[in-house]
SEZANU-311022 format. One line per 3 residues: number of its first residue (from 0); for each residue x, y, z of C-alpha. Coordinates in pm, whole numbers. Each point is the difference from the previous one (the first is absolute). Example, Ala and Ser with C-alpha at 12.3 -4.5 7.8 and 13.67 -1.06 7.14 Angstrom:
// residues 2
0	1230:-450:780  137:344:-66
END
This chain:
// residues 230
0	-782:1121:-288  201:-13:314  -253:-164:190
3	-119:-187:-287  385:-167:-27  -2:-39:400
6	-368:-217:-37  50:-180:-319  360:-102:160
9	-128:-114:324  -303:-189:-128  230:-162:-316
12	217:-145:341  -292:-90:218  -190:-231:-308
15	366:-149:-74  -8:-103:398  -327:-126:-34
18	60:-183:-342  335:-166:196  -215:-133:269
21	-270:-140:-218  264:-166:-215  180:-155:304
24	-364:-83:184  -175:-115:-297  268:-105:-220
27	-262:-223:-233  -266:296:-35  255:276:-50
30	147:-212:-275  -323:-42:-197  -123:353:70
33	331:208:-8  -28:97:-361  141:369:-181
36	-368:70:-59  -57:-5:394  362:190:104
39	-95:270:-292  -381:59:184  227:42:344
42	269:222:-115  -346:253:-122  -192:-52:269
45	311:142:150  34:302:-139  -351:41:26
48	-19:20:346  310:201:2  -198:267:-225
51	-299:-15:193  203:70:363  170:257:-178
54	-305:232:-120  -8:211:364  339:35:-47
57	-82:147:-335  -255:253:112  145:183:262
60	309:56:-200  145:320:-99  261:212:-161
63	146:322:122  230:179:-215  236:212:185
66	328:201:-93  -13:-171:-299  -39:-353:176
69	-297:-230:15  -111:-172:323  -201:-311:-23
72	-177:-60:319  -317:-138:174  -267:305:105
75	-173:-119:284  -98:278:131  -354:26:-145
78	-92:-335:215  299:-28:279  -209:-344:75
81	96:-129:-361  377:-9:77  -57:-239:305
84	-211:-229:-214  243:-40:-275  319:-21:210
87	-184:-241:219  -187:-236:-289  307:27:-169
90	200:-149:331  -242:-284:28  -39:-77:-399
93	345:85:-122  174:-168:342  -177:-184:248
96	-253:-194:-226  328:-101:-230  240:-54:263
99	-250:-228:194  -70:-239:-298  371:27:-111
102	89:-153:340  -278:-210:-14  91:-176:-313
105	408:-19:56  -112:-177:335  -173:-244:-165
108	239:-63:-273  285:-26:272  -201:-269:219
111	-110:-181:-278  402:-23:-184  142:-58:377
114	4:-410:-42  161:-2:-287  121:274:-252
117	148:242:269  208:-317:129  174:-43:-310
120	46:415:-81  -75:318:158  -41:197:-256
123	-369:9:-14  -77:114:382  294:252:-88
126	-161:148:-281  -359:-39:182  191:234:291
129	140:252:-174  -327:64:-216  -195:57:296
132	284:188:212  102:248:-329  -428:87:-32
135	-1:66:387  335:244:3  -95:140:-316
138	-387:117:81  -5:31:324  188:324:33
141	-201:133:-287  -327:-71:188  114:147:346
144	95:295:-125  -332:61:-245  -186:-38:371
147	254:186:190  -85:301:-268  -383:-46:118
150	107:227:353  281:227:-200  -50:231:299
153	176:-325:273  314:-29:-227  239:211:-148
156	-58:103:-388  323:-30:-173  62:-388:188
159	-355:-80:-152  100:120:-349  320:-182:-30
162	-170:-307:234  -230:-22:-301  256:44:-236
165	202:-301:68  -307:-150:100  -123:37:-347
168	313:-112:-127  69:-317:142  -383:-100:-56
171	35:34:-387  361:-151:26  -246:-330:144
174	-70:-50:-391  340:-20:-103  125:-263:281
177	-271:-214:-97  96:-101:-320  344:-82:177
180	-142:-207:234  -230:-225:-207  288:-6:-295
183	311:40:86  -32:-228:286  -88:-280:-249
186	193:-311:10  80:11:-360  68:411:-16
189	376:29:6  -30:-280:-279  -238:172:-225
192	187:371:84  335:-168:-124  -119:-126:-305
195	-211:278:-97  256:240:75  264:-234:-217
198	-255:-16:-266  -17:398:2  367:68:-25
201	53:-316:-284  -265:215:-180  136:320:53
204	362:-121:-107  -130:-223:-284  -173:313:-133
207	286:216:-8  208:-294:-176  -239:22:-261
210	-10:352:-14  361:29:-17  7:-284:-251
213	-227:179:-224  209:302:9  309:-142:-71
216	-183:-210:-281  -108:343:-186  348:156:80
219	155:-293:-134  -267:50:-328  72:344:-56
222	409:-32:-6  -57:-283:-225  -209:216:-231
225	259:303:84  287:-217:-168  -195:-137:-277
228	-20:342:-130  302:72:76
END
């Protein structure tokens, strides 16, 4: 599932970049063809591609039980060349190609917007730069250590293990950072966040007040009936 999530998040980011590029370059065409149906098809396509590219990892996946613990790993002992093929193909399809597409898309967007919107606001340029830098920082270490793992004798084993662990954490963190960049940096996010938070607090307080009122009402009713019997 890790590689499915990895590839799907990358492909969705690429599709979003292409979508924004098309919207800027061909606004009329995009307005007529960017529909919910099209978006749904693109999302499904991203997940299908992610699942297909993750199949080799599932084939070589094994689980070993040792001293009461289960260890999940990729076993390439039967076919060492498969390890090289998978690492290189994953690096190309999961980093080089997506990163190149994202760079091209946002470069085109930046050049197109330089004449008007960027002069009034630098926020679009900041978001684009943040997306590219975040993608690069989060994914490069992971792929570097995956490629270094192809020659374990030339590197310290513990360094490779720790490097892969930290690289994997950074790679997975990219899926958490993308929503922050796309949503939290929006123009009206703070207003929506505050209004949403206030409405939640008001609803919670209102529910407490209604509960308290019902409790007091029942208590008053019980006291009244008790005094009547006396």
